[in-house]
C-alpha positions in Angstrom: 58.4 -101.1 77.9 58.3 -98.1 75.9 55.1 -99.2 74.3 53.4 -99.6 78.2 54.7 -96.0 79.0 53.3 -94.1 76.1 49.9 -96.0 76.4 49.3 -94.8 79.6 49.1 -91.2 78.0 46.5 -92.6 76.0 44.4 -94.3 78.6 41.2 -92.6 79.7 41.3 -92.4 83.4 38.0 -90.9 84.3 34.1 -90.9 82.7 34.0 -94.6 82.1 31.5 -95.1 79.7 29.5 -97.5 82.3 27.9 -97.1 85.5 28.2 -93.7 85.2 25.7 -92.0 87.3 28.2 -91.8 90.4 31.0 -90.4 88.4 28.7 -88.2 87.2 27.3 -87.0 90.4 31.1 -86.4 91.2 31.8 -84.4 88.4 28.9 -82.1 88.3 27.2 -80.4 90.9 23.8 -80.5 88.9 23.3 -83.2 86.4 20.3 -83.7 84.8 18.0 -87.2 84.9 17.0 -89.2 81.7 14.8 -92.1 81.9 12.5 -94.2 79.4 11.9 -97.7 78.1 13.3 -99.4 75.2 11.6 -102.1 73.3 12.1 -104.0 70.1 9.6 -103.1 67.1 7.7 -106.3 68.4 7.1 -105.1 71.8 9.6 -107.4 73.5 11.9 -105.3 76.2 15.5 -104.8 75.5 16.5 -106.5 78.7 20.0 -106.7 79.7 20.9 -104.4 76.7 22.5 -101.3 76.9 21.8 -97.8 76.2 24.1 -95.5 74.9 24.6 -91.4 74.8 26.8 -89.8 72.3 27.9 -86.1 73.6 26.9 -83.8 70.9 29.7 -81.5 71.3 32.7 -84.2 71.4 31.9 -85.6 67.6 29.3 -86.6 64.8 26.1 -88.4 65.5 26.4 -91.8 65.5 26.2 -93.6 61.9 26.9 -97.0 61.6 26.9 -97.0 57.9 29.9 -95.0 57.5 31.6 -95.2 61.0 31.3 -96.8 64.7 31.6 -93.9 67.1 32.1 -94.7 70.9 29.6 -93.8 73.2 30.5 -91.4 75.7 28.0 -93.0 78.4 26.2 -96.4 78.8 23.9 -97.8 80.9 22.5 -101.4 81.3 18.7 -101.9 80.8 17.0 -103.7 83.4 14.8 -106.7 82.8 11.9 -104.3 81.5 14.0 -102.4 79.2 13.9 -99.5 81.6 17.0 -97.0 82.2 17.4 -93.8 84.6 20.5 -92.3 84.7 22.2 -89.0 85.5 23.9 -87.0 82.6 26.0 -83.7 82.7 24.0 -81.0 81.3 24.5 -80.7 77.4 23.0 -82.4 74.3 23.2 -86.1 73.1 22.6 -88.8 70.7 21.0 -91.9 71.9 21.4 -95.9 71.0 21.0 -99.2 71.9 22.0 -102.8 71.9 20.8 -106.1 73.3 23.5 -108.9 72.3 22.2 -112.0 70.9 25.3 -113.2 69.0 27.1 -113.7 72.3 29.7 -111.3 71.0 30.5 -109.0 74.2 32.9 -106.1 72.7 32.6 -103.9 69.5 30.0 -103.0 67.4 26.6 -105.1 66.7 26.7 -108.2 65.0 24.0 -109.6 62.8 21.0 -110.8 65.0 22.1 -108.5 67.9 19.0 -106.1 68.5 20.2 -102.3 67.9 18.8 -99.0 66.9 19.8 -95.1 67.1 17.2 -92.8 68.0 16.2 -91.1 64.7 13.4 -89.0 63.2 11.3 -90.1 60.2 13.9 -88.8 57.9 16.8 -91.0 59.4 18.5 -87.8 61.2 19.7 -88.9 64.8 17.7 -87.1 67.7 19.1 -84.5 69.9 18.3 -84.6 73.4 18.8 -81.9 75.6 19.8 -82.5 79.2 19.2 -79.7 81.6 21.0 -79.6 85.0 18.9 -80.6 87.5 15.8 -81.4 85.8 14.3 -84.8 85.0 13.2 -85.8 81.5 11.3 -89.2 80.7 11.3 -90.5 77.0 8.6 -92.7 77.6 8.4 -96.2 75.5 10.6 -96.3 72.6 9.9 -99.6 70.1 12.3 -99.2 68.0 14.7 -101.9 68.3 15.3 -104.4 65.1 17.9 -106.9 64.3 21.0 -105.6 63.0 22.1 -106.3 59.4 25.7 -106.1 58.8 25.0 -105.5 55.2 24.0 -101.9 56.3 27.8 -101.1 56.9 29.5 -99.6 54.2 33.5 -100.0 53.4 33.2 -98.8 49.9 34.7 -95.8 48.5 32.4 -93.3 50.2 34.0 -94.0 53.8 37.3 -92.3 55.2 39.2 -95.2 56.7 42.5 -96.2 58.1 43.6 -100.1 57.7 46.4 -102.4 58.8 47.3 -105.1 60.6 48.1 -105.6 64.7 50.8 -108.0 65.7 51.9 -109.6 69.2 55.8 -108.7 70.2 56.7 -112.3 68.2 54.9 -110.7 65.3 52.0 -113.0 65.1 48.6 -111.7 64.2 46.4 -110.8 67.1 42.6 -111.5 66.5 39.6 -110.3 68.1 41.0 -106.9 69.5 39.5 -103.3 69.0 41.7 -100.6 67.4 40.4 -97.2 68.8 41.0 -93.9 67.2 41.6 -90.9 69.6 41.6 -87.4 68.5 44.5 -86.3 70.9 47.4 -88.4 72.2 46.5 -86.2 75.8 45.8 -88.2 79.1 42.4 -88.8 79.7 40.9 -88.5 76.5 38.2 -90.8 75.4 38.2 -92.5 71.9 36.0 -91.3 69.0 35.6 -94.2 66.8 36.1 -98.0 67.1 37.0 -100.7 64.5 35.2 -104.0 64.1 37.4 -106.8 66.1 40.4 -107.6 64.3 40.3 -110.7 61.8 42.4 -114.2 62.4 45.2 -112.5 60.4 45.4 -109.6 62.7 43.9 -107.2 59.9 41.6 -104.0 60.8 39.8 -101.2 59.5 38.7 -98.2 61.3 36.1 -95.8 59.7 36.3 -92.2 60.8 33.9 -89.5 59.8 36.3 -87.0 58.0 39.6 -85.6 57.5 42.2 -85.2 60.7 44.9 -86.5 62.7 44.0 -89.6 64.9 46.1 -91.6 67.0 45.6 -95.4 67.4 45.5 -97.9 70.3 44.9 -101.3 70.6 42.4 -102.9 73.2 41.6 -106.7 73.8 38.6 -105.6 75.8 37.1 -101.9 76.5 34.3 -100.5 78.4 36.2 -97.4 79.5 38.9 -96.7 82.0 42.2 -98.1 81.9 43.6 -101.7 80.9 43.7 -104.5 83.3 46.1 -107.1 84.0 46.6 -109.5 81.1 45.1 -107.5 78.5 46.4 -107.3 75.2 47.3 -103.4 74.5 49.2 -101.2 71.7 49.6 -98.4 70.0 50.6 -97.0 66.8 54.1 -95.6 67.1 57.5 -96.9 68.6 58.2 -95.0 71.6 55.6 -91.9 71.5 52.1 -92.0 69.9 52.4 -91.6 66.3 49.4 -89.5 64.7 47.8 -90.9 61.3 46.5 -88.2 58.6 43.4 -89.3 56.4 41.9 -86.9 54.2 38.2 -87.3 53.8 36.9 -90.4 51.4 40.2 -91.9 51.2 42.1 -94.7 53.2 45.3 -94.8 54.6 46.6 -98.0 54.6 49.3 -100.4 55.3 49.7 -99.7 59.1 51.2 -102.3 61.6 50.1 -101.9 65.2 52.7 -104.1 67.8 50.8 -105.1 71.4 52.2 -106.3 74.4 50.3 -107.9 77.5 49.7 -105.3 79.9 51.3 -106.5 83.5 49.1 -104.6 85.6 49.8 -101.4 87.9 53.2 -101.8 89.9 52.5 -102.5 93.5 52.5 -99.2 95.6 55.8 -99.1 98.4 53.9 -99.7 101.8 55.7 -99.1 105.3 59.0 -99.8 105.6 59.5 -102.0 108.4 62.6 -100.9 110.7 65.0 -102.9 112.6 65.8 -102.1 116.3 69.4 -100.3 115.5 67.3 -97.7 113.0 68.8 -99.2 109.5 66.3 -100.1 106.7 65.7 -104.0 106.1 
């Protein structure tokens, strides 16, 4: 019960990273429009894949070698690999994936198509979205098969590691561990782990020193958890911050989870008998 109550403080309730055009229109009177077409390096559309945008002011540039940053906005690509979406005025990094592995949550796996929009030196490009303006990025043929061998878990990364268990102390496999910069309500996660192993083990890499709050989700596309989902957080009755130093690992953590029961039903109209007493 304490876990569920405290978890609600960490649930992003606005700005979910999917189907974002409507939510952006509601939150900003003058968003900008960004469009383009994404292909593989062989010229095949990234049909059915997803394009991602990372708000520059909210975190570091995406860098899968050292960490997995959670995108702030997402849109599914159409059958031609095209997208067109509203974004609040600001500056963004961009990336895309198309799942081939069949895995539906978390970072890409070997064989999935993947790219981060970068310049010739590999530095992520910055896109400026202006209010009430349209920008067409044209055709970008940059998608390549992802290689897990390019991901680093060595001494050069900053990481937090541990194990995820259920309420019976059994390992939870296939869940994501998300790192937040704040326990405040409505804050989005900054980083994600790979899905937990069969033994419940996880490693979540972050970009720098700092305080992080960890939460577990068995699925994540933005927004609050759904009934039946596995959820948890690091901390007993309240979220507990983890301090990590750049280039070091904080290890030995245990995160316990429970099954989210869903929202409590809201009270409806009260039927009153003829004598005026509540039934």
